MIMARKOL-757719 format. One record per residue (C-alpha): residue number from 1; x, y, z. Coordinates in steps of 0.05 Angstrom, whole numbers. Example, Ala and Ser with C-alpha at 12.3 -4.5 7.8 and 13.67 -1.06 7.14 Angstrom:
! MIMARKOL-757719
+-----+--------+--------+--------+
| seq |      x |      y |      z |
+-----+--------+--------+--------+
|   1 |    246 |    -90 |    156 |
|   2 |    273 |    -21 |    143 |
+-----+--------+--------+--------+
//
This chain:
! MIMARKOL-757719
+-----+--------+--------+--------+
| seq |      x |      y |      z |
+-----+--------+--------+--------+
|   1 |    373 |     99 |    266 |
|   2 |    298 |     98 |    257 |
|   3 |    257 |     36 |    273 |
|   4 |    224 |     14 |    208 |
|   5 |    178 |    -46 |    199 |
|   6 |    161 |    -68 |    128 |
|   7 |     95 |   -104 |    113 |
|   8 |     84 |   -128 |     42 |
|   9 |     28 |   -170 |     13 |
|  10 |    -29 |   -175 |    -37 |
|  11 |    -95 |   -137 |    -37 |
|  12 |   -143 |   -156 |     18 |
|  13 |    -92 |   -190 |     62 |
|  14 |   -106 |   -142 |    118 |
|  15 |    -37 |   -111 |    119 |
|  16 |    -62 |    -39 |    125 |
|  17 |   -105 |    -55 |    184 |
|  18 |    -49 |    -95 |    216 |
|  19 |      2 |    -40 |    201 |
|  20 |    -42 |     13 |    235 |
|  21 |    -53 |    -30 |    296 |
|  22 |     20 |    -48 |    300 |
|  23 |     41 |     24 |    296 |
|  24 |     -8 |     42 |    351 |
|  25 |     18 |    -14 |    396 |
|  26 |     90 |      9 |    386 |
|  27 |     71 |     83 |    390 |
|  28 |    104 |     98 |    323 |
|  29 |     77 |    125 |    258 |
|  30 |     41 |     87 |    203 |
|  31 |     60 |    107 |    132 |
|  32 |      4 |     88 |     85 |
|  33 |     45 |     81 |     21 |
|  34 |    -16 |     58 |    -18 |
|  35 |    -46 |    127 |     -6 |
|  36 |     12 |    158 |    -44 |
|  37 |     -3 |    116 |   -105 |
|  38 |    -77 |    130 |    -97 |
|  39 |    -62 |    204 |    -95 |
|  40 |    -25 |    198 |   -161 |
|  41 |    -83 |    161 |   -192 |
|  42 |   -132 |    213 |   -166 |
|  43 |    -89 |    271 |   -190 |
|  44 |    -81 |    240 |   -259 |
|  45 |   -155 |    227 |   -268 |
|  46 |   -177 |    294 |   -239 |
|  47 |   -127 |    328 |   -285 |
|  48 |   -160 |    298 |   -346 |
|  49 |    -99 |    256 |   -362 |
|  50 |   -110 |    187 |   -393 |
|  51 |    -84 |    139 |   -339 |
|  52 |    -75 |     85 |   -392 |
|  53 |    -24 |    129 |   -428 |
|  54 |     44 |    121 |   -394 |
|  55 |     76 |    179 |   -431 |
|  56 |     19 |    226 |   -411 |
|  57 |     23 |    202 |   -339 |
|  58 |     98 |    214 |   -336 |
|  59 |     89 |    284 |   -365 |
|  60 |     37 |    299 |   -311 |
|  61 |     78 |    276 |   -251 |
|  62 |    116 |    342 |   -240 |
|  63 |     49 |    377 |   -230 |
|  64 |     28 |    330 |   -175 |
|  65 |     56 |    354 |   -109 |
|  66 |     43 |    298 |    -58 |
|  67 |     59 |    311 |     14 |
|  68 |     47 |    273 |     79 |
|  69 |     32 |    304 |    146 |
|  70 |     20 |    272 |    213 |
|  71 |    -30 |    296 |    264 |
|  72 |    -44 |    257 |    328 |
|  73 |     -7 |    198 |    299 |
|  74 |    -50 |    194 |    237 |
|  75 |    -27 |    205 |    165 |
|  76 |    -57 |    261 |    124 |
|  77 |    -44 |    257 |     49 |
|  78 |    -43 |    322 |     10 |
|  79 |    -45 |    331 |    -65 |
|  80 |    -27 |    402 |    -86 |
|  81 |    -46 |    425 |    -16 |
|  82 |   -114 |    390 |    -19 |
|  83 |   -128 |    341 |     37 |
|  84 |   -150 |    274 |      8 |
|  85 |   -199 |    228 |     42 |
|  86 |   -249 |    176 |     19 |
|  87 |   -245 |    200 |    -53 |
|  88 |   -181 |    160 |    -62 |
|  89 |   -213 |     96 |    -32 |
|  90 |   -261 |     81 |    -89 |
|  91 |   -256 |     17 |   -131 |
|  92 |   -238 |     59 |   -192 |
|  93 |   -181 |     94 |   -158 |
|  94 |   -157 |     28 |   -129 |
|  95 |   -155 |     -3 |   -198 |
|  96 |   -116 |     55 |   -229 |
|  97 |    -70 |     60 |   -169 |
|  98 |    -51 |    -12 |   -182 |
|  99 |    -41 |      1 |   -257 |
| 100 |      0 |     64 |   -246 |
| 101 |     43 |     31 |   -193 |
| 102 |     69 |    -15 |   -248 |
| 103 |    100 |     45 |   -284 |
| 104 |    174 |     56 |   -269 |
| 105 |    164 |    132 |   -273 |
| 106 |    111 |    131 |   -218 |
| 107 |    150 |     85 |   -173 |
| 108 |    214 |    125 |   -181 |
| 109 |    175 |    189 |   -166 |
| 110 |    149 |    162 |   -100 |
| 111 |    209 |    120 |    -79 |
| 112 |    250 |    176 |    -50 |
| 113 |    189 |    204 |    -14 |
| 114 |    180 |    139 |     22 |
| 115 |    254 |    131 |     39 |
| 116 |    258 |    203 |     64 |
| 117 |    201 |    193 |    112 |
| 118 |    227 |    125 |    136 |
| 119 |    295 |    154 |    150 |
| 120 |    268 |    212 |    189 |
| 121 |    221 |    175 |    236 |
| 122 |    202 |    109 |    267 |
| 123 |    146 |     80 |    225 |
| 124 |    109 |     19 |    198 |
| 125 |    104 |     17 |    123 |
| 126 |     58 |    -28 |     83 |
| 127 |     56 |    -39 |      8 |
| 128 |     79 |    -88 |    -45 |
| 129 |    153 |    -75 |    -51 |
| 130 |    173 |    -44 |     15 |
| 131 |    220 |   -100 |     35 |
| 132 |    246 |   -114 |    -35 |
| 133 |    254 |    -44 |    -65 |
| 134 |    238 |     14 |    -19 |
| 135 |    275 |     -9 |     43 |
| 136 |    315 |    -71 |     23 |
| 137 |    360 |    -65 |     84 |
| 138 |    303 |    -60 |    134 |
| 139 |    316 |   -112 |    188 |
| 140 |    242 |   -123 |    204 |
| 141 |    205 |   -150 |    142 |
| 142 |    139 |   -188 |    140 |
| 143 |     98 |   -214 |     82 |
| 144 |     23 |   -213 |    100 |
| 145 |    -23 |   -256 |     58 |
| 146 |    -87 |   -298 |     60 |
| 147 |   -126 |   -343 |     14 |
| 148 |   -157 |   -311 |    -48 |
| 149 |   -228 |   -325 |    -24 |
| 150 |   -216 |   -294 |     45 |
| 151 |   -183 |   -232 |     15 |
| 152 |   -240 |   -222 |    -34 |
| 153 |   -292 |   -229 |     22 |
| 154 |   -255 |   -177 |     64 |
| 155 |   -253 |   -128 |      6 |
| 156 |   -327 |   -142 |    -10 |
| 157 |   -346 |   -125 |     62 |
| 158 |   -301 |    -64 |     61 |
| 159 |   -341 |    -38 |      2 |
| 160 |   -405 |    -51 |     41 |
| 161 |   -426 |   -106 |     -8 |
| 162 |   -439 |    -53 |    -61 |
| 163 |   -409 |    -99 |   -114 |
| 164 |   -424 |   -172 |   -128 |
| 165 |   -377 |   -217 |    -89 |
| 166 |   -356 |   -256 |   -152 |
| 167 |   -339 |   -190 |   -186 |
| 168 |   -295 |   -170 |   -127 |
| 169 |   -263 |   -240 |   -128 |
| 170 |   -245 |   -233 |   -201 |
| 171 |   -218 |   -163 |   -191 |
| 172 |   -173 |   -187 |   -134 |
| 173 |   -149 |   -245 |   -177 |
| 174 |   -133 |   -198 |   -235 |
| 175 |    -97 |   -150 |   -189 |
| 176 |    -56 |   -207 |   -160 |
| 177 |    -34 |   -226 |   -230 |
| 178 |    -19 |   -154 |   -250 |
| 179 |     21 |   -140 |   -186 |
| 180 |     60 |   -205 |   -189 |
| 181 |     77 |   -201 |   -263 |
| 182 |     93 |   -128 |   -273 |
| 183 |    162 |   -116 |   -300 |
| 184 |    183 |    -64 |   -249 |
| 185 |    183 |    -82 |   -174 |
| 186 |    134 |   -140 |   -177 |
| 187 |     98 |   -164 |   -115 |
| 188 |    139 |   -219 |    -82 |
| 189 |    161 |   -240 |    -13 |
| 190 |    231 |   -216 |      5 |
| 191 |    278 |   -273 |     20 |
| 192 |    288 |   -249 |     91 |
| 193 |    215 |   -232 |    104 |
| 194 |    173 |   -272 |    154 |
| 195 |    108 |   -300 |    124 |
| 196 |     45 |   -282 |    162 |
| 197 |    -16 |   -320 |    136 |
| 198 |    -79 |   -285 |    162 |
| 199 |   -130 |   -332 |    130 |
| 200 |   -151 |   -358 |    198 |
| 201 |   -125 |   -299 |    239 |
| 202 |   -158 |   -238 |    267 |
| 203 |   -119 |   -173 |    259 |
| 204 |   -104 |   -174 |    333 |
| 205 |    -74 |   -244 |    327 |
| 206 |    -32 |   -223 |    267 |
| 207 |     -5 |   -163 |    305 |
| 208 |     11 |   -208 |    364 |
| 209 |     49 |   -255 |    318 |
| 210 |     90 |   -198 |    290 |
| 211 |    105 |   -169 |    358 |
| 212 |    130 |   -237 |    382 |
| 213 |    180 |   -237 |    324 |
| 214 |    208 |   -169 |    339 |
| 215 |    271 |   -165 |    382 |
+-----+--------+--------+--------+
//
């Protein structure tokens, strides 16, 4: 059976950074599930589909062939054989990835992809419903969070201070509400997940805390 570690949590909590470092320490793969949703958002927008029209998005999904490859332990996300990079890391794509992730059709489309990868190989997965929906039977679940202000500052710095801090703070707050209140697979801590509050932690300290809790 594959070793899977599930990390869930809100935007800006540092879970992606922690997941990458954790995977490196354990010498296993890191599956960036957020990149899959970003790829859908990118494909929808680039295809001229209105991302605010659920019916149009659902109709477009069969034309979006999303694949994941691994080279030297790093994930490469492909959309219709095109390698995706920073173009799926913009604020606009982030916003629409969050909105599209609330659609049952999008989540169902990517659910089996994530499960197939996790079954085939040892990996760390991070997202918002890994422990509750994607891998509910995973024995190693963690919920990574931090205060709203700290998460907003991290995201503000990640964007090289291109946006006003208060604007980023409000966007994070709105995304928290959207993710927590969506009808399908809302963001929540799994009952058997260990809470990791990174407000006053460095990523290295958070990784150390998770490693101490692994058998």
